[in-house]
N, C-alpha and C positions, 0 to 999 in steps of 0.2 A: 897420776890419772886426772884429767880434766873432764867434768861432767857439767851439763847445763843446770841440773837441779839436783838436789840429793833424793827428792822423790822418784827420780827416775831410775835409782839404782836398786831399790827393794821392793817387794811387795807387802812387807810389813816393817814396822820400826824394829823388831827382833831380827829379820834379815838384814835390814840396812847396819845396824849396830854390829852384827857378827861379821858382816862383809868387809865393814870399814876395820874393825879390829883385826882381822885376818891380814888385810892389807898393810896395816900399820906394823904388824910383828914382821913382815915379809920387807919392810923399808919402802913401800909405796906411800908416796905423798899424794893425798887427795885435794884437789882444788875444785870448789863449787862455784861457778860463774854468778848463779843467782843469790846464793846466800852469803858469799865472801866470809867465810868463817875460816880460821886458821885452827886446823884440827890437832895441831901439836901443843896446844895450851890447854889448861884445865878449863879455862872459859869457852874455849872453843869446843871442848868434848860435852860441856853442860849445854851448851847452845845446840849442839848436834843433837843431843838426848831429847831435849825439850821439842826442837823442830820435827824430830821423826815421830814423836808422840802426837803431836799436832796433825801432822800428815796422815799417820794411822787413824786418828779421830775422824778426819775428813773423809778418807775413803770409807770408813764404816758406816759414817752417816748416809753418804752416797749410796752405799749398796742397800741400806735399810730403806731409803726413801724410793729406791728404785723398786725394791720387793713390794712396798706398801702400793705403789703405783701400778705394778702388773697385778695384784690382787684386786684393787679396785675397778681395774679395767676388766678383769675375768668377772667380777660381780655384775658389771654391766652387760656381759655377754659378750665381750671381745675375746677373740682368739689370740693365742701367742703366735709368734712367727710370722713370716711372709705369708701371703695368699698363694695356694698352689697354682702353678701354671694351668691354662686350660687345656685339658687333655686331648681335645680335637685339634687344636694348634699344635700340640705336641706330635700327634699321629702324622698330621700334616707334613710337620717339618722332616719328621723320619722318612716319610714317602719321597719328599724333594731330596734329600740326602741320598738315598739309595738310587734314584734316578740319575743321580750324578750331572744334574744340568745347571745347577747354583752352586755358588760358594756359600761357605757356612755363613758369612757375614749377611749374604742376600737373604739366606733362608731365615735367619734370624730376623731380619727387617721385615720381611713378608708375613712371618707367623707371628710376629710381635713377642717372641720368647729369648731368653738369654742364651748365650753360647754355652754357658755353664749347665743350664738345663738340658739343652740338646746334647751335649757330650754324655752328661750323666745317664739320660735315658737310652743314648746309643750303647753305652758299656754294659746296661742291663740287658 
């Protein structure tokens, strides 16, 4: 199995090590292009463990910083998520759709809403 990076294989170091161990037991040889580690040697296994721990640490720090940023934004009065589509524009888009005079793409261009929003509202 050839992968670009070990960090792409698992969501945590535990998952990564378990997956690689399962593959090793089944005779699958793993090659990582980015890390260039031979997983068949004790040194390679040590490096794999250390790199997976560092990768997990980086992920945890990123998640922590993201949560802190979201909390700070909420404290400043910002809301989560994308702004809601203008209900008048959505109603107009539905009327245009029902009139069957324009394509979906034209309707979305005219009303400045996304196709996903239009389809979602039509399904309701």
